C-alpha positions as CSV (number, residue, x, y, z in Angstrom):
1,M,73.4,178.2,77.5
2,N,76.4,178.6,75.1
3,K,78.6,180.4,77.6
4,E,77.7,177.9,80.3
5,L,78.5,175.0,78.1
6,I,82.0,176.1,77.2
7,T,82.7,177.0,80.8
8,L,81.6,173.5,81.8
9,L,83.8,171.9,79.1
10,D,86.8,173.9,80.1
11,Y,86.3,172.8,83.7
12,W,86.1,169.1,82.8
13,E,89.1,169.3,80.6
14,K,91.1,170.9,83.5
15,E,89.8,168.8,86.4
16,K,89.0,165.4,84.7
17,G,91.7,165.5,82.0
18,I,89.1,164.9,79.2
19,E,89.9,166.8,76.1
20,K,87.5,169.6,75.2
21,G,87.5,168.6,71.6
22,L,86.5,165.0,72.4
23,L,83.5,166.3,74.4
24,L,82.5,168.6,71.6
25,N,82.6,165.8,69.0
26,T,80.5,163.6,71.3
27,L,78.0,166.4,71.8
28,E,77.8,167.1,68.1
29,S,77.1,163.4,67.4
30,G,74.5,163.3,70.1
31,L,72.7,166.4,69.0
32,L,72.6,165.2,65.4
33,A,71.0,161.9,66.5
34,V,68.3,163.7,68.5
35,Y,67.6,166.3,65.8
36,R,67.1,163.6,63.2
37,K,65.0,161.4,65.4
38,K,62.8,164.0,67.0
39,A,62.7,166.8,64.4
40,G,63.4,164.9,61.2
41,L,66.6,166.7,60.3
42,S,67.9,165.7,56.9
43,E,70.8,163.3,56.7
44,D,72.5,165.8,54.4
45,V,72.8,168.3,57.2
46,N,75.6,168.3,59.8
47,I,76.3,170.5,62.8
48,K,79.4,172.2,64.2
49,I,79.8,173.7,67.7
50,D,82.2,176.6,68.0
51,P,84.8,175.7,70.6
52,E,85.1,179.4,71.8
53,T,81.5,180.6,71.9
54,G,79.5,177.4,72.0
55,D,77.3,178.5,69.0
56,I,75.8,175.8,67.0
57,R,76.1,176.1,63.2
58,F,74.2,173.9,60.6
59,L,76.3,172.9,57.6
60,D,75.7,171.2,54.3
61,K,77.9,168.4,52.9
62,A,80.2,170.9,51.3
63,G,80.7,172.6,54.7
64,Q,78.7,175.7,53.8
65,E,76.6,177.2,56.6
66,L,72.8,176.8,56.3
67,P,70.0,178.8,57.9
68,P,68.9,177.3,61.3
69,P,65.9,174.9,61.0
70,E,62.4,175.9,62.0
71,F,62.1,173.4,64.9
72,P,63.1,174.5,68.4
73,W,66.7,173.3,68.1
74,K,68.0,175.5,70.9
75,R,65.6,174.0,73.4
76,I,66.5,170.5,72.3
77,A,70.2,171.3,72.5
78,A,69.8,172.5,76.1
79,Q,68.0,169.4,77.1
80,T,70.3,167.0,75.3
81,A,73.7,168.6,76.0
82,K,73.9,167.7,79.7
83,H,72.7,164.1,79.3
84,V,75.1,163.4,76.4
85,I,78.2,165.0,78.0
86,L,77.6,163.3,81.4
87,Q,77.2,159.9,79.7
88,K,80.5,160.5,77.8
89,L,82.1,161.7,81.0
90,R,81.2,158.5,82.8
91,E,82.5,156.4,80.0
92,T,85.7,158.3,79.8
93,E,86.3,158.1,83.5
94,K,85.7,154.4,83.6
95,F,88.2,153.9,80.7
96,T,90.7,156.1,82.5
97,V,90.3,154.1,85.7
98,Y,90.9,150.9,83.7
99,Q,94.0,152.2,82.1
100,D,95.5,153.6,85.3
101,F,94.7,150.7,87.6
102,K,95.4,147.9,85.1
103,K,99.1,148.9,85.6
104,L,98.6,148.5,89.4
105,E,97.1,145.0,89.2
106,G,99.1,142.7,91.4
107,T,100.5,145.4,93.6
108,I,99.7,146.9,97.0
109,V,98.0,150.4,97.2
110,S,97.1,152.5,100.2
111,G,93.5,153.7,100.6
112,R,90.9,154.8,103.1
113,V,87.7,153.1,104.3
114,E,84.9,155.0,102.6
115,R,81.8,153.1,103.7
116,F,80.3,149.6,104.1
117,E,77.9,147.7,101.8
118,D,76.6,144.5,103.5
119,N,79.7,142.7,104.6
120,N,81.8,144.4,101.9
121,V,84.1,147.4,102.4
122,I,84.3,150.3,99.9
123,V,87.9,151.6,99.9
124,S,88.8,154.8,98.3
125,V,92.1,154.9,96.5
126,G,92.7,158.5,95.4
127,K,89.5,159.5,93.7
128,I,88.5,155.9,92.8
129,E,86.2,153.7,94.9
130,T,87.4,150.0,95.0
131,L,85.6,147.0,96.4
132,L,87.0,144.8,99.2
133,P,84.6,141.8,99.2
134,S,84.0,140.1,102.6
135,I,85.7,136.9,101.4
136,H,88.9,139.0,100.9
137,K,89.0,140.3,104.4
138,I,91.4,138.7,106.9
139,G,89.4,136.6,109.4
140,N,87.0,138.7,111.3
141,E,88.8,142.0,110.9
142,H,86.7,145.1,111.4
143,F,87.2,148.5,109.9
144,R,86.2,152.0,110.9
145,Q,85.0,154.6,108.5
146,G,88.0,156.8,107.5
147,E,90.6,154.3,108.6
148,P,93.7,154.0,106.4
149,V,94.1,150.5,104.9
150,K,96.5,148.7,102.6
151,V,95.0,146.4,99.9
152,Y,96.2,144.2,97.1
153,V,94.8,145.1,93.6
154,L,93.3,141.7,92.6
155,E,91.4,142.5,89.5
156,V,90.7,145.5,87.3
157,R,87.5,145.1,85.2
158,K,86.8,146.6,81.8
159,P,84.1,149.4,81.8
160,N,80.5,148.3,82.0
161,K,81.3,145.1,83.8
162,G,80.0,145.5,87.4
163,T,79.4,148.5,89.6
164,Y,83.0,148.5,90.8
165,Q,85.9,148.2,88.4
166,V,88.6,147.6,90.9
167,I,88.5,144.6,93.2
168,V,91.0,144.4,96.0
169,S,92.0,141.8,98.5
170,R,93.8,141.3,101.9
171,T,93.8,137.5,101.8
172,H,95.8,136.9,98.6
173,P,99.2,135.2,99.2
174,D,100.9,138.0,97.2
175,F,99.6,140.5,99.7
176,A,101.9,139.0,102.3
177,K,104.7,138.7,99.8
178,Q,104.6,142.3,98.9
179,L,104.3,143.4,102.5
180,L,107.7,141.7,103.0
181,Q,109.1,143.5,100.0
182,Q,108.0,146.8,101.5
183,E,109.6,146.0,104.8
184,V,112.9,144.6,103.5
185,P,115.0,146.8,101.2
186,E,117.2,143.7,100.3
187,V,114.1,142.0,98.8
188,R,113.2,145.1,96.8
189,D,116.8,145.3,95.5
190,G,116.8,141.6,94.5
191,I,119.5,140.6,96.9
192,I,117.0,138.3,98.7
193,K,114.6,136.4,96.5
194,I,111.1,135.2,97.5
195,K,110.8,131.7,96.1
196,A,107.3,130.7,97.3
197,V,104.4,131.8,99.6
198,A,101.7,129.6,101.3
199,R,99.0,131.2,103.4
200,F,96.0,130.5,105.5
201,P,94.7,134.1,105.9
202,G,94.3,135.1,109.5
203,D,96.2,132.2,110.9
204,M,99.6,131.7,109.3
205,V,101.8,132.5,106.3
206,K,105.0,130.8,105.3
207,I,107.4,132.6,103.0
208,A,110.4,130.8,101.5
209,V,113.4,133.0,100.8
210,T,117.0,132.7,99.6
211,S,120.0,135.1,99.3
212,T,121.9,135.7,96.0
213,D,124.8,137.0,98.1
214,P,126.4,134.4,100.4
215,R,127.4,137.2,102.8
216,I,123.8,138.1,103.4
217,D,121.7,136.0,105.9
218,A,118.3,135.8,104.2
219,I,116.4,134.8,107.3
220,G,118.0,137.3,109.7
221,T,117.6,140.1,107.2
222,C,113.9,139.4,106.6
223,V,113.1,139.0,110.3
224,G,115.0,142.2,111.3
225,E,116.5,143.3,114.6
226,N,114.3,142.1,117.4
227,A,112.0,140.7,114.8
228,R,110.9,144.3,114.0
229,R,110.2,143.7,110.3
230,I,108.1,140.6,110.9
231,K,106.2,142.2,113.7
232,N,105.3,145.1,111.4
233,M,103.9,142.6,108.9
234,M,102.0,140.8,111.6
235,K,100.4,144.0,112.7
236,E,99.2,144.7,109.1
237,L,98.0,141.1,108.9
238,K,96.0,141.5,112.1
239,G,98.1,139.1,114.1
240,E,98.6,136.5,111.4
241,K,101.7,134.5,112.2
242,V,104.5,135.0,109.7
243,E,107.2,132.4,109.3
244,V,110.2,133.0,107.0
245,I,111.6,129.7,105.7
246,L,115.0,129.2,104.1
247,W,114.6,127.9,100.6
248,D,117.1,125.2,99.5
249,K,117.8,123.6,96.1
250,D,118.1,120.3,97.9
251,V,114.5,119.2,98.1
252,S,114.9,117.2,101.3
253,K,116.5,120.2,103.1
254,Y,113.8,122.5,101.8
255,I,111.0,120.2,103.0
256,M,112.7,119.9,106.4
257,N,112.9,123.7,106.7
258,S,109.3,124.1,105.6
259,L,108.0,122.3,108.7
260,S,109.6,124.9,111.0
261,P,109.4,125.3,113.9
262,A,109.5,121.5,114.1
263,V,112.8,119.6,113.7
264,G,112.8,116.5,111.6
265,K,115.3,113.6,111.6
266,E,115.0,112.3,108.0
267,V,113.2,113.0,104.8
268,I,112.2,110.1,102.4
269,T,111.1,111.4,99.0
270,D,109.3,109.8,96.1
271,Q,110.2,111.9,93.0
272,T,107.7,110.2,90.7
273,K,104.7,110.9,93.0
274,K,106.2,114.1,94.4
275,E,105.5,112.7,97.9
276,A,107.7,113.0,101.0
277,I,107.7,111.4,104.4
278,V,109.4,113.3,107.2
279,I,110.4,111.2,110.2
280,T,110.4,113.0,113.6
281,D,110.9,112.2,117.3
282,D,107.8,111.8,119.3
283,N,108.1,115.2,120.9
284,Q,108.2,116.9,117.5
285,L,105.4,115.1,115.8
286,F,102.5,117.3,116.8
287,L,104.5,120.5,116.3
288,A,105.3,119.4,112.8
289,I,101.6,118.6,112.0
290,G,100.4,121.8,113.7
291,K,97.0,122.8,115.0
292,R,94.3,121.4,112.7
293,G,97.1,120.1,110.5
294,Q,97.9,123.7,109.4
295,N,101.7,123.4,109.6
296,V,102.1,120.4,107.4
297,R,99.4,121.5,105.0
298,L,101.2,124.9,104.6
299,A,104.5,123.1,104.2
300,S,103.0,121.0,101.4
301,K,101.6,124.1,99.6
302,L,104.9,126.0,100.0
303,T,107.1,123.2,98.6
304,G,104.6,121.7,96.1
305,W,105.2,118.3,97.7
306,N,102.6,116.0,99.5
307,I,104.2,115.8,102.9
308,R,103.4,113.2,105.6
309,V,104.9,113.3,109.1
310,L,105.5,110.1,110.9
311,R,107.2,108.9,114.1
312,E,110.0,106.5,113.6
313,S,107.9,103.7,115.0
314,E,105.1,104.6,112.6
315,Y,107.4,104.6,109.6
316,A,108.6,101.1,110.6
317,M,105.0,100.0,110.4
318,E,104.4,101.7,107.0
319,K,103.9,98.4,105.2
320,K,101.1,97.6,107.7
321,P,97.8,99.4,107.6
322,A,97.8,102.5,109.7
323,V,94.9,101.3,111.8
324,G,97.3,98.7,113.1
325,M,98.9,101.4,115.2
326,I,95.7,101.7,117.4
327,E,96.2,99.7,120.6
328,G,93.9,96.7,120.7
329,I,93.5,96.2,117.0
330,E,95.3,93.0,115.9
331,D,97.3,92.9,112.7
332,K,95.0,90.4,111.1
333,I,92.0,92.6,111.8
334,A,93.9,95.6,110.5
335,L,94.6,93.7,107.2
336,E,91.0,92.7,106.9
337,L,89.9,96.3,107.4
338,A,92.4,97.4,104.7
339,K,90.9,95.0,102.2
340,F,87.6,96.8,102.5
341,G,89.1,100.3,102.2
342,Y,89.7,101.1,105.9
343,S,93.5,101.2,105.9
344,S,93.8,104.7,107.5
345,I,92.8,105.8,111.0
346,K,90.8,108.7,109.5
347,S,88.7,106.4,107.2
348,L,88.0,104.1,110.1
349,A,87.1,106.9,112.5
350,E,84.7,108.4,110.0
351,A,83.1,105.0,109.1
352,D,79.6,104.0,109.8
353,I,79.6,101.2,112.4
354,E,76.9,99.3,110.4
355,D,79.3,99.3,107.4
356,I,82.1,97.8,109.5
357,K,79.7,95.1,110.7
358,K,79.2,93.9,107.1
359,I,82.9,92.8,107.0
360,P,82.7,89.0,107.3
361,A,85.7,88.6,109.7
362,I,84.5,91.3,112.1
363,E,81.7,90.6,114.6
364,D,79.1,93.3,115.5
365,E,80.6,93.9,119.0
366,L,84.1,94.2,117.6
367,A,83.0,96.6,114.9
368,E,81.7,99.1,117.4
369,K,84.7,98.7,119.6
370,I,87.3,99.4,116.8
371,V,85.5,102.3,115.4
372,N,85.3,104.0,118.8
373,K,89.0,103.2,119.4
374,A,89.8,105.0,116.1
375,R,87.7,108.0,117.0
376,E,89.4,108.2,120.5
377,Y,92.8,107.9,118.9
378,R,92.1,110.9,116.6
379,R,90.7,112.9,119.4
380,K,93.9,112.4,121.5
381,I,96.1,113.4,118.5
382,A,94.1,116.6,118.1
383,E,94.4,117.4,121.8
384,K,98.2,116.8,121.8
385,A,98.6,119.0,118.7
386,E,96.8,121.8,120.4
387,E,98.8,121.5,123.5
388,S,102.1,121.4,121.5
389,E,101.0,124.5,119.6
390,K,100.1,126.3,122.8
391,S,103.4,125.4,124.4
392,E,105.3,126.7,121.5
393,N,103.5,130.0,121.5
394,E,104.1,130.4,125.2
395,K,107.9,129.8,124.6
396,N,108.0,132.3,121.7
397,P,105.2,134.9,122.1
398,G,104.9,137.0,119.0
399,I,108.3,136.0,117.6
400,P,108.3,134.1,114.4
401,V,110.2,130.8,114.2
402,T,112.2,130.3,111.0
403,G,113.9,127.6,109.0
404,E,117.2,128.9,110.3
405,D,116.3,128.4,114.0
406,K,116.6,124.6,113.7
407,R,120.1,124.4,112.4
């Protein structure tokens, strides 16, 4: 057993990078604990394992060698050695993983799809298995075993906290941010700065950039010739639309740019509430709002401002309840609805007709009529937004529209 033990320790030191001396100390402590528990070895006796031969020597407190005990210590050593060393090996490996990957937290690494567990994907990065949870996959993307994949190191857990120490993601906003850094040397060199990222994984990501060198066009540089750099990102993001927006220290300009590809006419800001109203022409309204409201919601996330988009005619009626914009609802009825909390079209469309009937100034028949009108109004807005989005995609298939395009 002695020769085999030393050969094994030498192998682990070479292949796993775990010091032979550390493993020997661990084995000595483990054997002592077993000898004392199972064979009643005196507390005054210690053991030492020869690092060259693997021989076990029993020592007194002064370090003098003692005769071996009468119990079957060799058999116990053989049974204990493998268990103790493997346990220490696992602990050391986990600690090594933690140390190595903690430095990579917040970065992109390349791996390979190892296997699948439920809806989760196990991705091997070097010799380490990482976990890509289903909620961190982009949309309904599917992987094949052995397929290369890029992932963002989201979290590195300390040893003994979960089966997998390294959790990775493909939906984190910084995954898109770092993909742009990889594609654009000027971003890596700090000539172009990424100021903010807002993302709906699988659908769209907006990235605000600015140039520290007035001679460098931030948008054109990031997009690349024939949109090559952005197309490479979109391929990695499984078709997710990528829009590069020009950041501006002027908040109004930045907000206007953030609504790209729509073109706004004016921005009215409320600094205290950090709210903004963007006024657009009728033909730009649905483009600014976007499908399912995604464009304006992303713009709000990107800028940190609560953005509303209105037609000029709507803005003129801002002092009136929004439901007053629905054809057939008189101003006095709109004001009455507003008193009871139904000032927005959304709140009226989602209202229970029976609740509207309880408003004194509104008759039962009228209540049903105005709620249905509100619902029909919202349906038409949604349809127009979808048509506008489809039209824009047909005009610019696969090519990102940026904040620069509207100047």
